[in-house]
C-alpha positions as CSV (number, residue, x, y, z in Angstrom):
1,M,88.8,15.1,-39.3
2,S,89.3,11.4,-38.9
3,K,87.1,8.8,-40.6
4,E,85.3,8.1,-37.3
5,Q,84.3,11.7,-36.8
6,K,81.2,12.8,-38.7
7,N,80.4,16.3,-39.8
8,P,77.7,17.5,-37.3
9,V,75.7,19.1,-40.2
10,V,75.5,15.8,-42.1
11,E,73.7,13.4,-39.8
12,S,72.1,11.1,-42.3
13,E,73.0,10.1,-45.8
14,S,69.3,10.3,-46.7
15,E,69.0,13.9,-45.5
16,E,67.4,16.3,-48.0
17,F,69.6,19.3,-48.9
18,L,68.4,22.6,-50.4
19,T,70.4,25.0,-52.6
20,V,70.6,28.6,-51.4
21,A,68.0,29.6,-54.1
22,E,65.6,26.9,-52.9
23,A,66.0,27.8,-49.2
24,A,65.6,31.5,-50.1
25,K,62.4,30.9,-51.9
26,L,61.1,28.7,-49.1
27,L,61.9,31.5,-46.5
28,G,60.8,34.4,-48.7
29,V,64.2,36.1,-48.5
30,F,66.9,37.1,-50.9
31,P,69.7,34.6,-51.5
32,S,72.2,37.2,-50.4
33,T,70.6,37.2,-47.0
34,L,71.2,33.4,-46.7
35,Y,74.8,33.7,-47.9
36,R,75.4,36.3,-45.2
37,E,73.9,34.0,-42.5
38,L,75.8,30.9,-43.8
39,W,79.2,32.7,-43.8
40,A,78.5,34.0,-40.3
41,R,77.6,30.5,-39.2
42,R,74.2,31.6,-38.0
43,L,72.6,29.0,-40.3
44,P,73.5,25.3,-40.7
45,G,75.1,24.6,-44.1
46,I,77.8,22.8,-45.9
47,R,80.2,24.4,-48.4
48,I,81.1,22.2,-51.3
49,G,84.1,22.8,-53.5
50,R,87.0,25.2,-53.4
51,G,87.1,28.9,-53.3
52,R,83.6,30.3,-52.9
53,G,82.2,26.9,-53.5
54,T,78.6,26.0,-53.4
55,W,76.4,25.9,-50.3
56,R,73.9,23.1,-49.4
57,I,71.5,23.6,-46.5
58,P,70.1,20.5,-44.7
59,K,66.3,21.1,-44.9
60,R,65.5,19.4,-41.6
61,Q,68.1,21.4,-39.7
62,L,67.0,24.7,-41.4
63,L,63.4,24.1,-40.3
64,E,64.5,23.2,-36.8
65,H,66.6,26.4,-36.6
66,L,63.6,28.4,-37.7
67,R,61.4,26.7,-35.1
68,R,63.8,27.6,-32.3
69,Q,64.0,31.2,-33.5
70,A,60.2,31.5,-33.5
71,E,60.0,30.1,-30.0
72,A,62.7,32.6,-28.8
73,R,60.7,35.4,-30.4
74,V,57.6,34.4,-28.5
75,V,59.4,34.2,-25.2
76,R,60.9,37.7,-25.8
77,E,57.5,39.1,-26.6
78,E,56.1,37.6,-23.4
79,V,58.9,39.1,-21.3
80,D,58.4,42.5,-23.0
81,N,54.7,42.4,-22.1
82,V,55.2,41.7,-18.4
């Protein structure tokens, strides 16, 4: 990645990041669930370090992801009720 290209996950240097444990507590799920979603690229996140590394999850993007999922769920329920 060239210096001009930015990582799409990191949009702002002032962005707040959550650890997997913090995000799991916020969402009410087990950390293992979040790791599975992060590795499958179904959740936005940044892996820091080598090997397994450490994950950081942009809080704003996580909340936006959850909002989109909730909207999609409502649409599916409306379609199912037609």
